[in-house]
C-alpha positions in Angstrom: -32.3 68.3 84.7 -29.2 70.4 84.4 -28.5 72.6 87.4 -27.1 76.1 86.8 -25.1 75.9 90.1 -23.4 72.8 88.7 -22.6 74.6 85.5 -21.1 77.5 87.4 -18.9 75.1 89.4 -17.7 73.4 86.2 -16.6 76.8 84.7 -14.8 77.8 87.9 -13.1 74.4 88.3 -11.9 74.5 84.7 -10.5 78.0 85.3 -8.8 77.2 88.6 -7.7 73.6 87.7 -8.9 72.4 91.1 -12.2 71.3 92.8 -10.7 72.5 96.1 -10.1 76.0 94.8 -13.6 76.2 93.3 -15.1 74.9 96.6 -13.3 77.6 98.6 -14.7 80.4 96.5 -18.3 79.4 97.3 -17.8 77.9 100.8 -18.4 74.3 99.8 -16.5 71.1 100.5 -14.4 69.7 97.6 -16.5 66.6 97.7 -19.6 68.7 97.0 -18.0 70.2 94.0 -16.9 66.8 92.7 -20.5 65.6 93.2 -21.8 68.6 91.2 -19.5 67.8 88.3 -20.5 64.1 88.4 -24.2 65.2 88.1 -23.4 67.4 85.2 -21.5 64.6 83.5 -24.4 62.3 83.9 -26.8 64.8 82.4 -24.6 65.5 79.5 -23.4 61.8 79.1 -19.8 62.9 78.7 -16.7 63.0 80.8 -15.7 66.6 81.4 -12.5 66.2 83.5 -9.7 63.7 83.5 -8.9 63.2 87.2 -5.9 61.9 89.1 -4.7 62.2 92.7 -2.4 65.1 91.6 -4.0 66.8 88.7 -7.3 67.8 87.1 -7.6 68.7 83.5 -10.4 69.0 80.9 -11.0 66.2 78.5 -11.4 66.9 74.8 -15.2 66.9 75.4 -14.8 69.3 78.3 -12.7 71.7 76.3 -15.5 71.7 73.6 -18.3 72.2 76.1 -16.6 74.9 78.2 -17.3 77.9 75.9 -21.0 77.0 75.7 -21.2 76.8 79.5 -19.6 80.2 79.8 -22.0 81.6 77.2 -25.0 80.3 79.1 -23.9 81.8 82.4 -23.1 85.1 80.8 -26.4 85.3 78.9 -28.3 84.7 82.2 -26.2 87.3 83.9 -26.9 89.8 81.1 -30.6 89.1 81.3 -30.7 89.8 85.0 -28.8 93.1 84.5 -31.2 94.2 81.7 -34.2 93.6 83.9 -32.7 95.9 86.6 -33.4 99.6 86.1 -30.2 101.6 85.5 -31.3 103.9 88.3 -31.6 101.0 90.8 -29.3 101.0 93.7 -26.2 98.9 93.0 -25.8 95.8 95.1 -24.0 92.5 95.0 -20.2 91.9 94.7 -17.7 93.8 92.6 -14.1 92.4 92.5 -11.4 94.8 91.4 -7.7 94.2 90.7 -5.2 97.1 90.4 -1.5 97.8 90.3 0.1 98.7 93.7 0.9 102.4 93.3 -2.2 103.5 91.4 -4.4 101.2 93.4 -3.2 102.2 96.9 -2.8 106.0 96.3 -5.4 106.8 93.7 -8.0 104.0 93.3 -8.5 103.3 97.0 -10.0 106.7 97.9 -12.0 106.7 94.7 -13.5 103.3 95.6 -14.4 104.7 99.0 -16.3 107.5 97.2 -18.0 104.9 95.0 -19.0 102.8 98.0 -20.4 105.9 99.7 -22.7 106.4 96.7 -23.7 102.6 96.6 -23.5 101.3 100.2 -25.2 98.0 99.4 -22.4 97.1 97.0 -19.7 94.8 98.3 -16.1 95.4 97.0 -13.2 93.1 97.0 -10.0 94.9 96.2 -6.8 93.1 95.1 -3.5 95.0 94.9 -0.6 93.6 93.0 1.8 94.5 90.3 1.5 91.0 88.9 -0.9 91.1 86.0 -4.3 89.6 87.0 -5.7 86.9 84.8 -9.2 88.1 84.3 -10.4 84.7 83.0 -8.9 82.6 85.7 -8.7 84.8 88.8 -11.9 85.6 90.8 -12.2 89.2 89.6 -14.7 91.2 87.6 -12.5 94.1 86.4 -8.8 94.9 86.3 -7.1 98.2 86.0 -4.1 98.0 83.6 -1.5 100.2 82.2 -0.3 100.0 78.6 -1.7 99.4 75.1 -4.3 96.8 75.0 -3.8 94.6 72.0 -5.5 91.4 73.2 -8.9 91.2 71.5 -10.1 88.4 73.9 -11.2 90.9 76.5 -12.9 94.3 76.7 -10.6 97.3 77.4 -12.3 100.6 78.3 -10.1 103.7 78.4 -9.6 105.6 81.7 -6.6 107.8 80.9 -5.6 107.6 77.2 -3.4 110.6 77.5 -1.4 109.4 80.4 2.4 108.8 80.0 5.5 108.1 82.0 7.7 111.0 83.2 11.1 111.3 84.8 10.9 112.6 88.4 13.2 113.3 91.3 12.9 115.2 94.6 14.2 118.8 95.1 16.6 117.4 97.7 18.1 114.9 95.3 18.5 117.6 92.5 20.3 120.0 94.9 22.6 117.2 95.9 23.3 115.5 92.6 22.3 118.1 89.9 19.6 118.1 87.3 20.0 116.1 84.1 19.7 118.3 81.0 19.6 115.4 78.5 18.7 111.7 78.4 22.4 111.0 78.2 22.9 112.6 81.6 20.9 109.8 83.2 24.0 107.6 83.1 25.4 109.7 85.9 22.4 109.5 88.1 21.0 106.9 90.6 18.1 105.1 88.8 15.3 103.7 91.0 14.6 100.5 89.3 11.3 98.6 89.2 11.3 94.8 88.9 8.6 92.3 87.8 8.9 88.5 87.7 12.5 88.9 88.7 13.3 91.1 85.8 14.9 94.5 86.4 13.5 97.2 84.2 16.8 99.1 83.9 16.3 100.2 80.2 13.9 103.1 80.0 12.1 103.7 76.7 11.3 107.3 75.6 9.4 108.7 72.6 11.2 111.6 71.0 9.9 113.2 67.8 8.1 110.1 66.8 11.0 107.8 67.5 11.7 105.4 70.3 14.9 105.7 72.3 16.0 103.3 75.0 18.4 104.5 77.7 20.1 102.1 80.1 20.1 103.2 83.8 21.9 102.0 86.9 21.3 102.2 90.6 21.5 100.5 93.9 17.8 100.3 94.7 15.4 97.8 93.2 11.8 96.9 94.1 9.0 94.8 92.7 6.5 97.2 94.2 5.9 100.4 92.1 4.8 102.3 95.2 8.1 101.7 96.9 9.9 103.1 93.9 7.8 106.3 94.1 8.5 106.5 97.9 12.3 106.2 97.3 12.1 109.1 94.8 10.2 111.3 97.3 12.8 110.4 99.9 15.6 111.8 97.6 17.1 108.4 96.7 17.3 108.9 93.0 15.5 109.4 89.7 12.3 107.4 88.9 10.5 106.8 85.6 6.8 106.7 86.6 3.3 107.0 85.4 2.1 110.6 85.7 -1.1 109.4 87.5 1.2 107.9 90.2 3.3 111.0 90.8 1.0 114.0 90.0 0.1 114.6 93.6 3.8 114.6 94.6 4.6 117.0 91.8 1.7 119.3 92.8 2.9 119.3 96.4 6.5 120.0 95.5 7.8 116.6 96.8 8.9 115.7 93.2 9.9 117.6 90.2 9.4 116.6 86.5 12.6 116.4 84.6 13.5 117.2 80.9 10.3 119.1 80.3 8.1 116.0 80.8 9.8 113.8 78.2 8.5 110.3 78.4 6.4 107.6 76.7 2.7 107.0 76.3 1.2 104.8 79.1 -2.6 104.7 78.7 -4.7 103.3 81.6 -7.7 101.0 81.0 -10.4 99.2 82.8 -10.5 95.6 81.6 -13.2 93.0 81.9 -13.5 89.6 80.3 -16.5 90.1 78.1 -18.9 92.8 77.0 -21.7 90.9 78.7 -19.9 91.4 82.0 -20.2 95.1 81.6 -22.7 95.4 84.4 -24.3 98.6 85.8 -21.7 98.5 88.6 -18.8 98.3 86.2 -20.4 100.9 83.9 -20.8 103.4 86.7 -17.3 102.7 88.2 -15.8 103.3 84.7 -17.6 106.6 84.4 -16.4 107.8 87.8 -12.8 106.6 87.3 -12.5 108.2 83.8 -13.7 111.5 85.1 -11.2 111.5 88.0 -8.3 110.4 85.7 -9.2 113.2 83.1 -8.7 115.8 85.8 -5.2 114.5 86.4 -4.1 114.1 82.8 -5.4 117.7 82.0 -2.5 118.9 84.2 -0.1 116.7 82.3 -1.1 118.4 79.0 0.7 121.5 80.2 4.1 119.8 79.8 5.7 119.6 76.4 5.3 116.1 74.8 
């Protein structure tokens, strides 16, 4: 008889490309995962993986079978969730990935509030500006900036009106002057974000329905968006940041918005792999985060677009 645990280990081994990695997730030995896959192969009478001492890959039969295995597990999960009353206390494990600045300075306290409402819920929180792979990585939801054009996952809006804005500290503006046009940015110290070794030193703006790209230069680069924000607060230069990341600094007077809030759209979403994974915990987290984000973007609406 086919075991559901074996099926789950097959799906995770396929995603991670390793029996050892799948074993670590559930506190098993690699040999136990290998034995589970062998049982599943005997039940199905097919070979799911081509194994070698250095690699593990799906066979053609394994590739064909994988979406059905995922569908079975997702259907069972959906059935469990539907049997649970919406008002029932949330419990279990919720794994959330978020970008560094928003995650550390916004989402972290909001997750604390969410946990206070649902103390039986376990939360694993992953912070990184590297884009999480929601199908391969052990996460349930990811918080992502930008337009979501990939139809393979579900993207739920958190802050559709959010956008990037230019900011600098009062100290920097006194010392170096305030830019009055985008062309003036050439004479200012840009605080430059990096990702995968690429420096984002060409800033895109939306002006009267048109896109304009402005090259910037500076001496400070970081692959952590929170570091870029901190440099701006410290008076090191001009940053081009998500309003959600800098709104507290603006409200407190640590940063000032430049050029009447000129910028570009940067919506924020909560992303999960499949509609069936839209559990009560994810549904309630989405509602809380959207409410909190709307309060912040309402203040952004006061700036000219």
